[in-house]
C-alpha positions as a Markdown table, in Angstrom:
| # | Residue | x | y | z |
|---|---|---|---|---|
| 1 | Met | 0.0 | 0.0 | 0.0 |
| 2 | Pro | 1.5 | 3.4 | -0.9 |
| 3 | His | 2.1 | 5.8 | 2.0 |
| 4 | Asn | 0.2 | 8.5 | 0.0 |
| 5 | Asp | -3.1 | 6.7 | 0.5 |
| 6 | Met | -3.3 | 8.2 | 4.0 |
| 7 | Pro | -5.0 | 11.6 | 4.3 |
| 8 | Trp | -1.9 | 13.2 | 6.0 |
| 9 | Trp | 0.7 | 11.2 | 4.1 |
| 10 | Arg | 3.2 | 14.1 | 4.2 |
| 11 | Trp | 3.3 | 13.8 | 8.0 |
| 12 | Arg | 3.5 | 10.1 | 7.7 |
| 13 | Thr | 6.5 | 10.5 | 5.3 |
| 14 | Asn | 8.3 | 12.7 | 7.8 |
| 15 | Val | 7.6 | 10.3 | 10.7 |
| 16 | Arg | 8.8 | 7.4 | 8.6 |
| 17 | Ser | 12.0 | 9.2 | 7.6 |
| 18 | Ala | 12.9 | 10.0 | 11.2 |
| 19 | Leu | 12.1 | 6.5 | 12.4 |
| 20 | His | 14.1 | 5.1 | 9.6 |
| 21 | Met | 17.2 | 7.1 | 10.5 |
| 22 | Leu | 16.8 | 6.6 | 14.3 |
| 23 | Ser | 16.4 | 2.9 | 13.8 |
| 24 | Asp | 19.5 | 2.2 | 11.8 |
| 25 | Pro | 22.8 | 2.0 | 13.8 |
| 26 | Val | 24.9 | 1.5 | 10.7 |
| 27 | Phe | 23.4 | 4.6 | 9.1 |
| 28 | Gln | 24.0 | 6.5 | 12.3 |
| 29 | Gln | 27.7 | 5.7 | 12.4 |
| 30 | Glu | 28.3 | 6.1 | 8.6 |
| 31 | Arg | 26.3 | 9.3 | 8.2 |
| 32 | Trp | 25.7 | 11.1 | 11.5 |
| 33 | Ala | 28.8 | 10.2 | 13.4 |
| 34 | Ala | 30.9 | 10.8 | 10.3 |
| 35 | Gly | 29.2 | 14.1 | 9.7 |
| 36 | Val | 28.1 | 13.2 | 6.1 |
| 37 | Pro | 26.0 | 16.1 | 4.8 |
| 38 | Gly | 22.5 | 15.6 | 3.4 |
| 39 | Tyr | 20.9 | 13.7 | 6.2 |
| 40 | Gly | 20.7 | 16.3 | 9.0 |
| 41 | Asp | 21.6 | 15.1 | 12.5 |
| 42 | Val | 20.0 | 13.3 | 15.3 |
| 43 | Thr | 18.1 | 16.4 | 16.5 |
| 44 | Asp | 16.8 | 17.0 | 13.0 |
| 45 | Ala | 15.4 | 13.5 | 13.0 |
| 46 | Val | 13.8 | 13.9 | 16.4 |
| 47 | Tyr | 12.1 | 17.2 | 15.3 |
| 48 | Arg | 10.9 | 15.6 | 12.1 |
| 49 | Leu | 9.4 | 12.9 | 14.2 |
| 50 | Val | 7.4 | 15.3 | 16.3 |
| 51 | Glu | 7.3 | 18.6 | 14.5 |
| 52 | Asp | 4.0 | 18.5 | 12.6 |
| 53 | Thr | 2.3 | 15.8 | 14.6 |
| 54 | Trp | 3.1 | 17.2 | 18.1 |
| 55 | Leu | 3.8 | 13.7 | 19.2 |
| 56 | Asp | 5.8 | 15.2 | 22.0 |
| 57 | Asn | 2.5 | 16.5 | 23.4 |
| 58 | Trp | 0.0 | 13.8 | 22.8 |
| 59 | Ser | -0.4 | 10.2 | 21.7 |
| 60 | Ala | -0.1 | 8.9 | 18.1 |
| 61 | Glu | -3.6 | 7.4 | 18.7 |
| 62 | Lys | -4.9 | 10.9 | 17.9 |
| 63 | Tyr | -3.8 | 10.3 | 14.3 |
| 64 | Ile | -5.2 | 6.8 | 13.7 |
| 65 | Gly | -6.8 | 6.9 | 10.2 |
| 66 | Thr | -4.9 | 10.1 | 9.1 |
| 67 | Val | -1.2 | 9.5 | 9.7 |
| 68 | Phe | -1.3 | 6.0 | 11.2 |
| 69 | Arg | -3.3 | 3.0 | 10.0 |
| 70 | Asp | -4.1 | 1.4 | 13.3 |
| 71 | Ala | -3.6 | 1.2 | 17.0 |
| 72 | Glu | -0.5 | -1.0 | 16.6 |
| 73 | Glu | 1.3 | 1.5 | 14.5 |
| 74 | Ala | 0.3 | 4.3 | 16.9 |
| 75 | Ala | 1.5 | 2.3 | 20.0 |
| 76 | Leu | 4.9 | 1.5 | 18.3 |
| 77 | Val | 5.4 | 5.1 | 17.3 |
| 78 | Asp | 4.5 | 6.3 | 20.8 |
| 79 | Ala | 7.1 | 4.0 | 22.3 |
| 80 | Ala | 9.8 | 5.2 | 20.0 |
| 81 | Val | 8.9 | 8.9 | 20.6 |
| 82 | Leu | 9.0 | 8.5 | 24.3 |
| 83 | Arg | 12.4 | 6.8 | 24.3 |
| 84 | Val | 14.0 | 9.2 | 21.9 |
| 85 | Leu | 12.6 | 12.4 | 23.6 |
| 86 | Arg | 13.8 | 11.2 | 27.0 |
| 87 | Ile | 17.3 | 11.0 | 25.6 |
| 88 | Leu | 17.1 | 14.3 | 23.8 |
| 89 | His | 16.0 | 16.0 | 27.0 |
| 90 | Gln | 18.9 | 14.4 | 28.9 |
| 91 | Val | 21.7 | 15.0 | 26.5 |
| 92 | Gly | 20.4 | 18.3 | 25.1 |
| 93 | Ala | 19.1 | 19.2 | 21.6 |
| 94 | Asp | 22.5 | 20.5 | 20.5 |
| 95 | Ala | 24.5 | 17.5 | 21.6 |
| 96 | Pro | 26.8 | 15.8 | 19.1 |
| 97 | Ala | 25.7 | 12.4 | 17.7 |
| 98 | Gly | 28.1 | 10.6 | 20.0 |
| 99 | Ala | 26.3 | 11.9 | 23.1 |
| 100 | Tyr | 23.1 | 10.1 | 21.9 |
| 101 | Phe | 24.9 | 7.0 | 20.9 |
| 102 | Gln | 26.7 | 6.7 | 24.3 |
| 103 | His | 23.5 | 7.2 | 26.3 |
| 104 | Pro | 22.6 | 4.0 | 28.1 |
| 105 | Gly | 19.0 | 4.2 | 26.8 |
| 106 | Trp | 20.1 | 4.6 | 23.1 |
| 107 | Pro | 19.9 | 0.9 | 22.2 |
| 108 | Glu | 16.4 | 0.7 | 23.5 |
| 109 | Ala | 15.4 | 3.8 | 21.6 |
| 110 | Val | 17.0 | 2.4 | 18.4 |
| 111 | Gln | 15.0 | -0.9 | 18.9 |
| 112 | Ala | 11.8 | 1.0 | 19.5 |
| 113 | Ala | 12.3 | 3.1 | 16.4 |
| 114 | Arg | 13.2 | 0.0 | 14.4 |
| 115 | Glu | 9.9 | -1.8 | 15.5 |
| 116 | Ala | 7.9 | 1.3 | 14.5 |
| 117 | His | 9.8 | 1.8 | 11.2 |
| 118 | Val | 9.4 | -1.8 | 10.1 |
| 119 | Arg | 5.7 | -1.8 | 10.9 |
| 120 | Leu | 5.0 | 1.4 | 8.9 |
| 121 | Ala | 7.3 | 0.5 | 6.0 |
| 122 | Val | 5.8 | -2.9 | 5.6 |
| 123 | Ala | 2.2 | -1.5 | 5.8 |
| 124 | Asp | 3.2 | 0.9 | 3.0 |
| 125 | Gly | 4.6 | -1.9 | 0.9 |
| 126 | Asp | 8.2 | -0.8 | 1.3 |
| 127 | Ser | 11.3 | -2.6 | 2.3 |
| 128 | Pro | 12.4 | -1.5 | 5.8 |
| 129 | Asp | 16.0 | -2.4 | 4.9 |
| 130 | Val | 16.8 | 0.1 | 2.1 |
| 131 | Pro | 19.0 | 3.0 | 3.1 |
| 132 | Pro | 17.2 | 6.1 | 4.3 |
| 133 | Pro | 16.7 | 8.8 | 1.7 |
| 134 | Thr | 18.6 | 12.1 | 2.0 |
| 135 | Leu | 16.7 | 15.2 | 3.2 |
| 136 | Glu | 16.7 | 16.5 | -0.4 |
| 137 | Gln | 15.1 | 13.2 | -1.7 |
| 138 | Leu | 12.6 | 13.5 | 1.2 |
| 139 | Ala | 11.7 | 17.1 | 0.2 |
| 140 | Thr | 11.3 | 16.1 | -3.4 |
| 141 | Ala | 9.0 | 13.2 | -2.4 |
| 142 | Leu | 6.9 | 15.6 | -0.2 |
| 143 | His | 6.4 | 18.0 | -3.1 |
| 144 | Thr | 5.8 | 15.4 | -5.9 |
| 145 | Phe | 2.0 | 15.0 | -5.5 |
């Protein structure tokens, strides 16, 4: 199922992009830790996860049927958001990537993001294992339709 069948598919696309980057430790080391341009940083991904949706203020359940397909997707996204935001607040929004990666809760946050990412990708008919798109590719996708 394509992601653009959802009423608020652009929000879904941003959430998926963030979860994808937050869920992939190899990507994090090869792109974020290495400072490779084009992907933003950890803080950018966190903000993309919560910016339009306000998932830092309320549950993803609010968006079932618009951004998320069902309660399972919403619950997995909520779990990822809570773990990632807890770390963001502890290390600081301007912290370097390494501060996130060294946080004792980071492996759990990555796992929660992975579970949510896989669920959303599969529901949209996409492979969860392809590399994340660049922010430029994401912007192009958001303005295509």
